[in-house]
N, C-alpha and C positions, 0 to 999 in steps of 0.2 A: 499427611506424609514424608519422610525425612528426606534433606536435599539429597543424602546419600544415595538413598537408595531410590530416585528420582535421575531416569536413563535418558540423556538426548538422542534426539532423534537429526539424522541430517536431512536438509532440504537443496533445493537447486533456486539460487537469485537470478531471474530472470532469463539468461543467456549462456551458452558456455563458452569454453576459451577458444571452442573449434567452430565450424560450422555448423554442428550438430543439433543447435537451438537459437536461430536467428530470428529478427522479425525485419519486416519491409517498414520503410518510414515516407512521410511524403511534409515538404516545407509550406506553409502558409503561403509565405510566396508562389509559388508552382503552384499553388491549387487554385490560389487569385487570380491567374492568369486567364482563365477559363470562366464560362456558363454556367450557372447552376448545372443545366442537366449533364453535362460534360464532369463538371465536377461531383455529383452523386454516383456517376459511371464507377469515375474514379476510386472514389471511398468504396465503393460496391468489391470494386477489383482486391483492393485492398484489404477489406474486414473479412472477404472469402479465403485470400492468403494466410493473413495472421491466422487469422481461426484454426486453419489446417497447420499452422507451426505451433498453434499452443497445444494443438493432439500431438503433435510429435513429442512437446516437451513433456506431455503425461506419459510418453511411450517412455522418453529417457528415462525419467524417473521410476517408472514402477520397471521398468529392465534392472533399474541400479540400486532398487530398496528404498529407494527418496522418500519420503512420506510427506514432505509440504512444498509446493511450491509457491514462489513469488511472483505474480505474475506483472509483465512490465508495464508501468504505466500509459504507455505509448502504444499498448494494443490495439484501439480503434482511436487514432488520432480524428481530430476534431468532434469526438461525437459530442463534446458538452457546446458544439456551436449548431444552430438549428439545420442546416444542412446537413449537417451528422448525426442527430438524433433521428432525423426522417429514416435515414441510412438502417441505422442501427436497427433501429426497429421491425424494419424489415427481416433482422437474424435472431428474431427471437426464440422462433425455434432448436434449429442449428447451434445456437447458444447452450441455452436450458441444454440441449445434448450432451454438450462438454462439460458442463457443469455436472451433470448426474454420473458421466463416465468420471470423472477426477473421486466423485465420492464413492463408486463405485471400486475403485481403487487403490481410497485406502486415501487420498493424497488431499491433503487441506490446501487451498489455495489462500493465500493473500497477496494485498498489498503493498505498496509502498507508492503515495504519490510525490510529484517533483519539488524541487526545492523553494517552484513558486505560488506553494499552497503555505501562505503566514497568517494566520488567522488572529493576531495579534497586531496587526499590520498598525502605524500610525493614519492610513487611508485608509478612509471605511468602504471606499472601491475596492481593494485589494481584499480587503476582508469577504467582503459580497462576492468576487471570481474565486476568492479559494474555496469559499464554501460552494459556488458552481463548478467546479472540480469535482471535489468531493462526493456532490448529488451524481454527479456523472460516475463516477467508480461505483458507488451502493446502488446505482440502477444496473453500473453490469454485473456485479455482485449477485443482484435479485436477478437476475436477467440468467444466469450461470447457476441460479435455483441453492445459493448457498445460505445458511442463515445469519438472519438480523441479531449478530453474536460478534464477541469478539474471537470465535473458530475462527468465523472471516475476517480474519485481522483490516484494518485499516487504519497503518501506522503511519507517523508524519513527528515530526521534530517541532521544534517548542517555539522556533522563530524568531520574531525581536528580540533580544536582550532587555533587561530589565522591564518587563512588561507582564509579569506573569498573572500578574490581577485579570488583567485584560484576556490573557488567552482561558482563566477558567470560566469566564464571563460565558464568554463566546461560545466553549465546550456545552456548556450547562443549558446552552439554545439550539443547539445543531439539530436539522432534521431527525428522526426517529431512524432510520434508515443509514444516516452517518454516526449517529451519537451511539446506537449500536453495535456499531463493528470498532468505531477507534479509541487506537490507544498514543501513547507518546512515546519516543525512543530520548534516551540524556545524546548530546552533541558532543561532539572535542571541540568545541572553541566557546558558544554561547550560553547553552543549558548544563551545569555538571548534572550527572545522576541524583546527586540531593537535591537539585532542584527541581528536576521534571519531576520527582518522587512526591514533592509536595504539591506540587501543581494535579497529577493526578490522584491525590489522594482528595482535595479540594474538587476536584471535579467530578469524582466520581467515576474515574476508567484505569482501565491497565498501564501497568509502564513495561517496555521493554527492554533491559538493561543490556547497551552495548559495552562491551567490554572493553574493546580495542577505543572506544570510544572515551570509554573513562581513564584509559590506562593515559591518553596522550593528553587531554581536558587536566587532570591528576599531576602531570610530570612524572606518573611510578617507573620504577626500570624493571617490575618484572607483573606477571598474572598472579604471582603469589602472596602480593599484597593483603593484607588481610579485609581492606576493605571491599575486596571484589566479590568475597565470599558473602561478606554484611550487607553490599547492596543485591546481588543476585537475590538472597532470604529476602528485603525489604520486600523488590518490587514484583518476587511470587504472590507477597501477602496480596497484593493492588486486585489481583485474579479472580 
């Protein structure tokens, strides 16, 4: 398909500027003030509330013709901890209903984990923790009954600069539930669009091209710069 014939589809990133789509949060410091039984009660209450808010987000998108929704990475806080893992499992049925609802509404669900996910860190522990976070996000996507494909995208940045080879190596060996959904995005400081494109080609995963990041990284004066169309076309070829 020619690029000129591809029509963009608008989506919503996590929250609105108003209170229409907002989520509750809980700090680790506060959670650890309580015994495990109370921790689970607090998480149950929070998960119920945030799942309801996710459904409100779907209503918001559906009512405005938005066909993509990027779920907040903190939808289910502490779901990568043992106490949170147990509580999350209790909501498998309700989460599945929400995922099916999104599908029926024609809304694509994607995720963008936070900055703590660094797959090419100098620290093996940071890499291990990063993979654990990604596995938790993949588990949520599974519970939402979203496909193990890049349709249910888990999108991250390149991480530590100068370690592209390590990034490719780790990516190739990610668990299937993560690898089947992951994509890399160029950022404004560390990995240029050209660099992240090479990572994507080498690791066999798609590239998400961020035009604003490209503008900043390359110090361009306009989005009309010829490299914008070139990089967009190159990124499309990775899908």
